[in-house]
C-alpha positions in Angstrom: -15.9 -39.6 -7.9 -12.8 -39.5 -10.2 -9.5 -41.3 -9.0 -7.7 -37.9 -9.2 -10.2 -36.3 -6.7 -9.8 -39.3 -4.4 -6.1 -38.9 -4.2 -6.4 -34.9 -3.6 -8.8 -35.8 -0.8 -6.6 -38.5 0.7 -3.8 -35.9 0.4 -5.7 -33.2 2.2 -7.0 -35.3 5.1 -3.4 -36.8 5.6 -2.1 -33.0 6.0 -5.2 -31.7 7.7 -4.9 -34.3 10.4 -1.2 -34.9 10.3 -1.7 -38.8 9.7 -0.2 -40.8 6.9 -2.2 -43.7 7.9 -5.5 -42.2 6.3 -6.7 -43.9 3.2 -9.5 -43.0 0.8 -10.5 -46.1 -1.0 -12.0 -45.9 -4.3 -15.7 -47.5 -4.2 -16.2 -50.8 -5.9 -19.3 -49.4 -7.7 -19.3 -45.9 -9.2 -22.4 -44.8 -6.9 -21.1 -46.1 -3.8 -19.6 -43.7 -1.3 -16.0 -43.3 -0.8 -14.7 -44.8 2.3 -12.1 -43.3 4.5 -9.9 -45.5 6.4 -7.4 -45.1 9.3 -5.1 -48.1 8.9 -7.4 -51.1 8.5 -10.3 -49.3 10.5 -13.2 -47.8 8.7 -13.8 -44.3 10.0 -16.3 -42.4 7.5 -17.4 -41.7 4.1 -16.6 -38.9 1.8 -19.6 -37.6 -0.6 -19.2 -35.0 -3.6 -21.9 -32.3 -3.8 -21.8 -30.5 -7.0 -24.3 -27.6 -7.1 -24.7 -25.4 -10.1 -20.9 -25.7 -10.8 -19.6 -25.4 -7.3 -18.2 -28.5 -5.9 -17.9 -29.5 -2.1 -17.0 -32.5 -0.1 -18.6 -33.7 2.9 -16.7 -36.0 5.1 -19.4 -38.1 7.5 -18.0 -39.6 10.8 -20.3 -41.7 13.0 -19.2 -42.0 16.8 -21.1 -44.3 18.8 -21.6 -43.8 22.4 -20.0 -47.1 23.4 -16.8 -45.9 21.7 -16.7 -43.0 24.0 -16.5 -45.3 26.9 -13.3 -45.2 28.7 -12.1 -41.9 27.2 
């Protein structure tokens, strides 16, 4: 994913979730997934899907059952 895309996605997520603490990190390797952080906490990954010239992005967030305790 290009740096310009990462910045656009970060801005989109910040606006959508009204949270300036969201950061989208450029991966260390070009083939690695892009990480989404909230503050210092990893919250998910972003993947780019290019199908016949149509581009979309998938945000994947895993929530463990133990994270739900006390909610």
